[in-house]
C-alpha angles and dihedrals in degrees: 000000000000128000093263094054091046090051091051092049091050091050091050090049091050091050091050092049089049091051092048091049089051090050091049089051090050093049091046090054091047090050092050089050090051091050091050091050091048091050091051090049089050088053090052092049090051091050094047092045091052090047092050094048089051093051091048092049091049090051091049091051093051112099091213100073092170087066090065108049094157090056096050111112117249134175117247133172119254106241095218104035101027089226121136115259131186115229138154119276086255090068094100088059089057092049092048093049093043092051092046094051092044091052091046087056092049096254111147122210097014091179087073089062104044136055 
């Protein structure tokens, strides 16, 4: 290989390295954006969880339990462990929404991932 061929090869390698660095920078930015989106979703989950706990506590404190059928405690079977769990009567709504979202995201057998 003469000096000219070596110089061309080095130039091609530098160009490839520059392209790979640019791709890494793009992927890093995309990853940071995904982390920011995930953090925001976690904040929404925390807020919704607090809201649900407050609503359940309010229903528990109400002397007219019949007025809150979705808050009444029922026994369900944990989908992954098969153990009995006590949840509110609204729990099937959670399962239905969880499964629908999982399927929309391409997750098969969502019952293996949720309670």
